[in-house]
C-alpha positions as CSV (number, residue, x, y, z in Angstrom):
1,M,80.3,49.2,98.1
2,S,79.0,48.3,94.7
3,D,75.8,46.3,94.4
4,Q,77.8,43.7,92.6
5,G,80.2,43.3,95.6
6,L,79.9,40.9,98.5
7,P,77.8,42.6,101.3
8,Y,80.4,43.1,104.0
9,K,80.7,46.1,106.2
10,R,83.4,44.8,108.5
11,I,85.8,41.9,108.0
12,L,88.7,40.3,109.8
13,L,91.7,39.3,107.7
14,K,93.8,36.4,109.1
15,I,97.2,36.4,107.5
16,S,99.6,33.4,107.7
17,G,103.0,34.6,108.7
18,E,104.5,32.0,106.4
19,V,103.2,33.7,103.4
20,L,104.9,37.0,104.4
21,R,108.3,35.5,103.9
22,G,107.8,34.8,100.2
23,G,110.6,32.6,98.9
24,Q,112.9,33.3,101.9
25,S,113.6,30.9,104.7
26,H,112.4,33.4,107.3
27,G,111.5,37.1,107.7
28,Y,109.7,39.2,105.1
29,D,109.6,39.6,101.4
30,S,109.5,43.4,101.2
31,K,107.4,43.4,98.0
32,I,104.7,41.2,99.5
33,L,104.6,43.4,102.6
34,G,104.4,46.6,100.5
35,D,101.8,45.1,98.1
36,L,99.8,43.9,101.1
37,A,99.7,47.4,102.6
38,N,98.6,49.0,99.4
39,T,95.9,46.4,99.0
40,I,94.6,46.9,102.5
41,K,94.3,50.6,101.7
42,K,92.3,49.8,98.6
43,V,90.0,47.5,100.6
44,K,89.4,50.4,103.1
45,Q,88.6,52.7,100.2
46,T,85.7,50.4,99.3
47,G,84.1,51.4,102.6
48,I,84.9,48.1,104.4
49,E,86.2,48.3,108.0
50,L,89.1,46.0,108.6
51,C,90.7,44.1,111.4
52,L,93.9,41.9,111.0
53,V,95.2,38.9,112.9
54,V,98.6,37.8,111.9
55,G,100.5,34.6,112.5
56,G,104.2,34.2,113.2
57,G,105.2,31.2,111.0
58,N,107.8,33.2,109.1
59,F,109.8,33.3,112.4
60,F,108.6,30.5,114.6
61,R,105.7,27.9,114.7
62,G,105.1,26.9,118.2
63,A,103.6,23.4,117.7
64,E,106.4,22.5,115.3
65,H,109.2,23.5,117.7
66,C,108.5,21.4,120.8
67,A,111.6,19.5,121.8
68,E,113.2,18.1,124.8
69,L,114.3,21.5,126.0
70,I,111.3,23.5,124.8
71,T,107.9,22.6,126.1
72,R,104.7,23.2,124.1
73,V,103.8,26.1,126.4
74,G,107.3,27.6,125.9
75,A,107.1,27.1,122.2
76,D,103.7,28.7,121.9
77,N,104.8,31.7,123.9
78,I,107.7,32.2,121.5
79,G,105.3,31.9,118.6
80,M,103.0,34.5,120.1
81,M,105.9,37.0,120.3
82,A,106.7,36.2,116.7
83,T,103.2,37.5,115.8
84,V,104.0,40.8,117.5
85,M,107.1,41.2,115.3
86,N,104.9,40.8,112.3
87,G,102.4,43.2,113.6
88,V,105.0,45.9,114.0
89,A,106.2,45.3,110.4
90,L,102.6,45.5,109.1
91,Q,101.9,48.7,111.1
92,D,105.0,50.4,109.6
93,A,104.1,49.2,106.1
94,L,100.6,50.6,106.5
95,K,102.0,53.9,107.8
96,T,104.0,54.3,104.5
97,V,100.7,54.4,102.6
98,D,98.9,56.7,105.1
99,V,96.7,54.0,106.7
100,A,96.3,54.5,110.5
101,S,96.4,51.3,112.6
102,T,96.6,50.2,116.2
103,L,98.5,47.2,117.5
104,V,96.3,45.4,120.0
105,S,97.0,42.3,122.3
106,N,95.7,40.8,125.5
107,Q,98.8,41.9,127.3
108,P,101.3,44.8,126.6
109,Y,104.4,44.1,124.7
110,A,107.2,46.6,125.4
111,G,104.9,49.6,125.0
112,L,104.2,48.5,121.4
113,T,100.6,47.3,121.9
114,E,97.4,48.4,123.5
115,V,95.6,46.0,125.7
116,F,92.4,44.8,124.1
117,N,89.2,46.6,125.0
118,A,86.2,45.7,122.9
119,S,84.4,48.9,123.3
120,K,87.4,51.2,122.6
121,H,88.6,49.2,119.6
122,Q,85.0,48.9,118.1
123,A,85.1,52.7,118.2
124,D,88.6,52.9,116.7
125,I,87.7,50.7,113.7
126,A,84.4,52.6,113.1
127,A,86.6,55.8,113.1
128,G,88.6,54.4,110.2
129,K,91.6,52.7,111.9
130,V,92.8,49.2,111.0
131,I,93.1,47.1,114.2
132,I,96.0,44.6,114.1
133,F,95.6,41.9,116.7
134,V,98.9,40.3,117.8
135,G,100.1,37.9,120.5
136,G,97.3,35.4,119.7
137,L,95.0,35.1,122.6
138,S,97.9,35.1,125.1
139,M,97.2,31.4,125.9
140,P,99.2,28.3,124.8
141,Y,97.5,25.6,122.8
142,L,95.3,28.1,120.9
143,T,96.3,28.9,117.4
144,T,96.0,32.2,115.5
145,D,93.0,30.6,113.6
146,T,91.2,30.5,116.9
147,C,92.3,34.0,117.7
148,G,91.0,35.1,114.3
149,V,87.6,33.6,115.0
150,V,87.3,35.0,118.5
151,R,88.4,38.5,117.4
152,A,86.0,38.4,114.5
153,L,83.2,37.6,116.8
154,E,84.2,40.2,119.4
155,M,84.5,42.9,116.8
156,N,81.2,42.0,115.1
157,C,82.8,41.2,111.8
158,D,80.6,40.0,108.9
159,C,83.2,37.5,107.7
160,M,86.6,36.2,108.4
161,F,89.0,36.0,105.4
162,K,91.7,33.4,106.0
163,A,94.7,34.1,103.8
164,T,96.9,31.0,103.2
165,K,99.2,29.5,100.6
166,F,96.4,27.8,98.7
167,P,93.3,29.2,97.0
168,G,90.8,27.6,99.3
169,V,89.9,24.2,100.7
170,Y,90.6,20.9,99.0
171,D,89.7,17.3,99.7
172,V,93.4,16.4,100.0
173,N,96.6,18.4,100.2
174,P,97.0,20.1,96.8
175,A,100.8,20.4,97.3
176,Q,100.9,16.5,97.4
177,N,98.2,15.6,94.9
178,A,97.7,17.4,91.6
179,G,94.2,15.9,91.4
180,A,93.0,17.5,94.6
181,K,89.4,18.6,94.4
182,H,88.7,22.2,95.2
183,Y,85.5,23.3,97.1
184,A,84.0,26.6,96.0
185,N,81.3,26.5,98.7
186,L,81.0,24.5,101.9
187,S,78.5,24.3,104.8
188,Y,79.4,23.9,108.4
189,S,76.6,21.4,108.6
190,D,78.0,19.3,105.8
191,V,81.7,18.9,106.5
192,D,84.2,19.2,109.3
193,V,86.9,21.4,107.7
194,T,89.3,20.3,110.3
195,K,89.6,17.0,108.5
196,L,90.4,18.9,105.4
197,G,93.2,20.8,107.1
198,A,91.5,24.2,106.7
199,M,91.5,25.2,110.4
200,D,92.0,23.7,113.8
201,Q,89.2,22.2,115.9
202,A,88.7,25.0,118.4
203,A,88.4,27.6,115.7
204,Y,86.0,25.4,113.6
205,V,83.7,24.8,116.6
206,L,83.5,28.5,117.5
207,A,82.9,29.6,113.9
208,K,80.2,26.9,113.4
209,E,78.4,27.7,116.7
210,N,78.3,31.4,116.0
211,N,77.5,31.2,112.2
212,L,80.6,33.1,111.2
213,E,81.1,33.2,107.5
214,L,84.6,32.1,106.4
215,I,86.4,32.7,103.2
216,V,89.6,30.7,102.6
217,Y,91.8,32.0,99.8
218,S,95.4,32.5,98.6
219,L,97.1,35.7,99.9
220,L,99.1,35.8,96.7
221,P,98.7,37.7,94.6
222,V,97.7,40.1,97.3
223,E,95.0,41.7,95.1
224,N,92.9,38.5,95.6
225,I,91.1,39.9,98.6
226,L,90.0,43.0,96.7
227,K,88.8,40.9,93.8
228,I,86.9,38.5,96.1
229,I,85.1,41.4,97.8
230,Q,84.2,42.8,94.3
231,N,82.8,39.3,93.4
232,D,85.4,38.8,90.6
233,P,84.7,35.3,89.1
234,T,88.3,34.9,88.1
235,V,89.6,34.3,91.7
236,L,89.5,30.8,93.2
237,Y,88.5,30.6,96.8
238,T,86.2,28.7,99.3
239,R,83.3,30.3,100.9
240,M,81.9,28.6,104.0
241,K,78.8,29.4,106.1
């Protein structure tokens, strides 16, 4: 890594499933998926080791689909399976650009995933594989944000990159207020990011208690992550620690 880049050896990238669908109502935007695979390859070429956690919002968001006939537990279980579909898509996309990856979950899914083993998957990532964590934490009521923080800590990552629709954290929803204030830097001791809509309470508490550095940025254009790693001042994002 260049001396001008941010000093990360291993990062966890948490990808919102909603961003993968692009302008479609559901599913994938093939260009976004392909560009993401190529960018992940370029990140690896900088020497950084990479884990991924992917959401399932392009298919199903558990907390938003509770109804009279679907309980929160049932909806969350469906949402966790949606993340597995996204993991399979990402793994195939990475394969097309010659990046080796492993799908990992807390429980096996139809022979598609390996069951999480911290020692084995620490060794896999050190050997050059991208580890794609799917299925959340296999527990309802816990979001993929929480899964991202837990996996980042278990895999000894230096930082968690949270890829969303917006370029960082704002004081109010930027989609609803053109005058929203953007934060370039935040401290866990200064602000509760859950009140800013940046992440859920469980994820926030875990990240704060374990001093996990967090970068919130816009996944699109997908080259943003590479530019942030290279400390490019033209990219807007929020750095929290």
